N, C-alpha and C positions, 0 to 999 in steps of 0.2 A: 834411847831418846824417847821423850814423851810424844804422844800424838793426840792432838785436840781436834774434836769435831763438834761443831755447834752451828745452829742457824739462828740468826737474829736479824731484825729489821734495823736498818741504819740509814740516816740521811746522806751518808758519805758514799762515794762511788766504791765499787769493789776494789779498784786499784788502791785508792787512798786507805781503805780499811785494811787491806792486806799489808801495805807498807807500815801502818801503825802497829799491827799485831806482830809483824816480823821483826820490828825494831826492839831488841831485848831491853833497851833503856826504858821502855814503856811498861814492862811487865808489872812493876810494883803498883801501877795505877789501876790495873784490872785483875790481877791475880792476888787474892788475899793471902796466899801462902808465901809471897815474896815481899820481904821488908825493904830490900835494896838491890839495885842492879848497877854494877860499875864496869865500864869498859876497861879491860886490862891491857890488851894489845891489839893492834890492827885497826882497820877502818872499814873493811868490807869482808868478802869471803875469807874465812880462816881467822876472823877476829876472835878474841877470847873475852868472855864476860864472866864476872864474878857475881853470883846471886846468893843472897842469904834470906 
């Protein structure tokens, strides 16, 4: 599993920023190596995501 560590300034609260980054559906918006992210199964812990 990848581990990302970065520090940036944001107008969002820490909780809102964490929720955004933790939601794999948002990866293609901020990670240039991800072209698409699709929920395969589940809705919370244990969900599966397909990323290309």
